[in-house]
C-alpha positions in Angstrom: 0.0 0.0 0.0 1.2 3.5 -0.8 -1.5 5.4 1.2 -3.4 5.0 4.5 -6.9 4.1 3.1 -8.4 2.6 6.3 -6.2 1.9 9.3 -9.1 0.3 11.1 -9.2 -2.4 8.4 -5.4 -2.7 8.2 -5.1 -0.8 4.9 -2.1 1.3 5.8 1.0 2.5 4.1 3.3 -0.5 4.0 0.7 -3.2 4.3 1.6 -6.3 2.2 -1.2 -7.8 0.1 -1.7 -10.8 -2.2 -3.8 -10.0 -5.2 -6.8 -12.4 -5.5 -8.6 -10.7 -8.4 -7.8 -7.6 -10.5 -10.8 -5.7 -12.0 -11.1 -2.4 -13.8 -12.1 -0.3 -10.8 -11.2 -2.4 -7.7 -8.6 -4.9 -6.5 -9.7 -7.9 -4.4 -6.7 -8.7 -2.2 -5.8 -10.7 1.0 -3.6 -9.1 3.7 -0.5 -11.2 4.1 1.1 -9.7 7.3 0.1 -8.4 10.7 -3.0 -8.8 12.9 -5.3 -9.0 9.9 -3.4 -11.6 8.0 -5.7 -13.6 5.7 -8.5 -11.0 5.7 -9.9 -10.2 2.3 -10.2 -6.5 1.3 -11.3 -4.5 -1.7 -9.1 -1.6 -2.8 -10.5 1.1 -5.1 -8.7 3.4 -7.5 -8.0 6.8 -5.9 -7.1 10.2 -7.2 -3.5 11.3 -6.7 -2.8 15.0 -7.1 0.7 16.4 -7.5 2.1 19.1 -5.2 2.4 22.4 -7.0 5.0 23.8 -4.5 7.3 20.7 -5.0 7.3 21.1 -8.8 8.5 23.8 -11.1 5.3 23.5 -13.2 2.5 26.0 -12.7 -0.2 23.2 -12.8 -1.3 20.2 -10.8 -1.4 16.7 -12.2 -4.4 14.5 -11.3 -4.4 10.8 -12.0 -6.6 7.9 -10.8 -4.7 4.7 -9.9 -4.6 1.9 -7.4 -2.6 2.8 -4.3 -0.3 -0.2 -4.5 3.2 -0.8 -5.6 3.9 -4.1 -7.5 6.5 -6.6 -6.4 7.3 -10.2 -6.9 8.9 -13.2 -5.1 10.8 -16.3 -6.0 12.2 -19.4 -4.4 15.9 -19.7 -3.5 16.3 -22.4 -6.2 14.9 -20.0 -8.8 17.1 -17.1 -7.5 20.4 -19.1 -7.7 22.9 -17.5 -10.1 21.0 -14.2 -10.4 22.4 -10.8 -9.6 20.1 -8.3 -7.9 20.7 -4.8 -6.4 18.2 -5.1 -3.5 17.0 -8.2 -1.7 14.5 -8.9 1.0 14.6 -12.3 2.8 11.7 -13.8 4.8 12.6 -16.6 7.2 9.4 -18.0 8.7 11.3 -19.8 11.5 14.6 -18.9 13.2 
């Protein structure tokens, strides 16, 4: 998630999701971390507006998009021999 949509439902900036179904106007997803792990949620497209003061342009940009950032995962066997700049590792048991 890139925005705090609904903290009470666990839809906060940084929440990790698994996409169940992608539609034109909504994403059906399952929360994969935290207290609400396994809960299914619907995420709408929202309007993003650029900050005029932060840009040198005299206008604002408006766009409608899903407030998520795509990512992917692979197994260790699949990753062998590959070179990557950034890596996150999840170990479910110590």
